[in-house]
N, C-alpha and C positions, 0 to 999 in steps of 0.2 A: 557509346552505352546509353540507351535509353533512360530518363529520367521517371524513375515510378512515384508516382504522387500518394501518400500516405492519410487518410482523412482519419481523424484520430474523434470516436463518437465521444459524445460530450457526458459528464458524468452524472448518474442518474440521485445519486448522493443526497441527502440535505441534511443541515446544518444548524436549521433556525425550527423552533415549536411550529406546526404550520397553527393557519390564522382560521380554526373550525373549533365545535364545541368541544369543550374538554372541562373536567374536574381535576385543576391541577392538583399537586401533591411532588412532593420528594422524597422516594426513598432510595438507600444506597443496598446495592448489594454487594458487598466486601469490598468496595471501592471499585467493582468493575464495569458494573452495569447499574443505570441512575431509570426509576420509572418514576418520569416526570409529569403524568398526569395518565385519565383515561376516560371513555365515555361510555354510559350507558344510556340507549338512545331509549330504552324502556327498563322500567323494574321489574315487570308485571311477565312471568310465562307459564305456559302450561306444563304439565308431567309429556313427556314425548318429545317435544318441541327443542327449540334451539335458542339459547340466550345469544343474542348481540352485544358485542364489546369492544373496544378499541381502545389498545393499551401503548402507550408513547415511550419509550425506550431510549434511552443515548448512552453510547458506551464512554468512559473516562480516558481509556487510551487503546495502544493494539491488544487486541485479547488474541493471546496464543494457544487458546484451549477451546472445544466445543462446547459448549453450556446449553441447556435443554429446560424450556419453561416448563414447570407443573401446574395447572389450574384445577383446582377441585372445588364442587359448589357442595357447603355441608350447611347440614343442620343446626341448631341450638346445643345437640348432642355430639358435636363435631363427627357426623355422619356423613360421610359422602354418595350426593345423591346425582353425578355430574360430574364431568372435566375428563381432561386426557393431558398428556406429555407430547408436547411439540418444540420445533422450532420455529424465531416468529417467522413471521408471513410463512409459516408451512416450511421453507425451502431456507431460509437467508441464515447461514450458520455464522454463529458468532465469529468463527475465527477471518472474515470478510468484512468484519466490519473496522470501519477508518475511528480514528480517535475524535469523539464528539458528536460524531454520527449522531444523528435521530431517526428512528425506525418507527414505522405508523404500521400496528401491527392489528390488523382487522378479524376478526374469527366469530365463529359462534360456538359458545358451550353446550353441549348436549346434556338435554335435561331428562334423568332414566324416567322410563313409564309412571315407575311404584313409586314415585315420591308423594311422597303424604302433603296433603297442604299447609302450609306454613310460611316462616319466616328464614329467608339463607341467606348465607354469604359466601361471597368468592374467593377463595383462597389462591394466590399467586405469589411463586416464585419460582428460581433457577435452581438448577443442581450440575453437578458436574457427575460422568459414570467413571468410575471406579474399579476396573476389573469387575462392571456387572453389578457395583454396588452404589445405589444414590447417594450423593454427598452435598447438599443444602450448602447455597450461598448463605452465611449470615447477615442480617441486617443490621447496617452499621450508624450509628447516633449521627446524622446531621451537623451537633453540636458539639460534643466530646470527641468524636471520631472512633467510638469504639465498640465492640457488636453490643446488640442492644439483647441479645439472648432469643430471639425469634430469626424465623427465616420467612415467612411471609407477609403479605400482604395483604387483607381481608377489606373487600370491595364490596359495598351492599346498602341499605339490607334489600333483599332481592323478596318478591313474596313469588311463591310457585303455588300454580291451584287458588283457592280460595285462602281464608283469614287462618292463621291455630285454629286447632279445638279447642271450645270453651270461651272463647275470649268476643262473641256478638253472641246476640241474644234475638230474638225474634220479635218480642215486642217489651217494652220499656214498661214498669209500673212504679212511677216512683212515689213515696209518701206525698211530695212537694211537686206537684207540676210547674215548668216553668215556662219554656217553648221560647228561650233566645237566642235569636243568632247572631255567630262572633265572626266578625270577619265574610259574611254571605258563603263560609265553606263549613261551618260548625256549626251544630243547634245542641245548645243544653237544654233536655226534655225535661230533667227534674234532678230531684236529689231524695237522700234518705241522709239523717243527721243524727246519730245520738250523742249526746252529752253526758261523759264519765266523768269520773274524778279528777281523772290526768291528762286527758284526752278528748280526742274527735273523732269515732268514726262518722267518714264520710264517703257517701255511692254516690255518682255522679253517673245521670246516662247523657250520652253522648249520641247524636245522629247525624253522620255524613250528609251536607246537601250535596257538595260538590267538592270533586276530588282534591283534599288540600295541597297546598305547593311545597310545603316544610312539613319537618320532622318536628311537630310542636310539644313546648311545654308547658303540663300547667300548674298554674299556682294556687296554693289556696292561703289568705291572710287573715288572721285573726287581730283586730283592731280595737283598740280602747278608744274610751269615748272623747280623747284629746287626735284620735286618728292615727296613732302609733303604733306600727305591729309589733305586736308582745307577742305572736307566736306564726309559724308559717310552715309547710310543707311544696316543696316542687319538684316534679317528675314528671318524665314523658304518662302519658295513659298507659296504664296496664303495667308501671314501673319499665316502660321500654321493649313490651315482649309485642306489641302490635304498633309499632312506628306510623304517626296520623298520614304520612305520605304515600300509606301505602294501604288506604281506607278507600273502600270504594264508595259512590253514592248509594245512600238508602240502609248502609249499613247501622246498628246501632249495636253501641261498645257499653259496657257496665266495666265501671272504672271505682276500684276502693282504695282510699286512702285511708288511713291513721296520723292525725295532728298531735304530735304531742303539747301539753298545756304546762306543765311545769308545775309552780304555786303564783297561779295568779292572783294578785290582790284582789280585794272586795272591789265590783264595780260592776259596769254595763261592758258589752263585748259585743264586735260584728264579725260576722263571717263573711267572705267574700272571693270571688275566684277568677279566674280568667285563664287566658292562654297566649302564651307568648313564642318567639323563636329564641330560642338559646346563644345563638350566634351574635343576634344583634340586641337584644332584650326590646324588641319592638312587639308590641301587644297588638292582639285582633281586637278591634273596634269592636264596640256595641251602643245601639241605638239608646238611649236613655241611663249611659253607665259613665261615669266618668273614666278615663284612660282604662277601659276594658276591663273593670271591677267589677263582677256580676254580684252585688249584693242577696246573700242568701236569707239570715237569720241575723236576730241576733241573742244572746246569753246572760243571765247571771250569775254571777260570783260572790 
């Protein structure tokens, strides 16, 4: 008998996360599939185009079912303007996944041509088909191991077309002009300030100098004569309706804030503002102002 040589093809399976740009996270779908990270090469897309995204999945064990991924591009009212149901890599059934295998899943989310301009989020999850009915896999808490009550991860924010309606203005006309540059990214053009008995009503006018590299938070501090903060308000511009990382150069944004004062004792007070990265606490630097705190004005009580 003649000997027959058999050549076994090398496995194409991967069990380590790839060394490529990725936003890490751990989302546990029913103790079956983990989302270990994602990559959005751009967070700006036009209506009718495709939004590129890469998801990094990992199986927990052998999966005896054929699960389906759902993606939906949702606006702030949770209305879908894009997305579709699919297999990982379009053709790779979960029946074939090995325990702890890592699947790099790149695709494009179609955006409907009638999507209004604004801020969107990409909803991602899994479901099983039970006699024609989609039953979503619950997300499990990584701390307690119990279902969280949700079935999807929200990725974003994503800007479709232009800014949301009403968040930008053609020209700033502040009562108090300033033109102060913060971190060579954002310019404070000026402000309006109304001092009431129990609060300050403040309007800030921002202009994008270059595309900001973070979703920044604005702080407003009221300090007494000793420099102690006695009142403050921290929130993203427009209370998060238009994240700064999606501002485009030249855009002018009007940002209204209310700072509760409570019962301040008699004395002199100073109002300062600035911008910082919420994750790290690092403030954008400002020439001529210490620690990125821009002095607006003083008032008496």
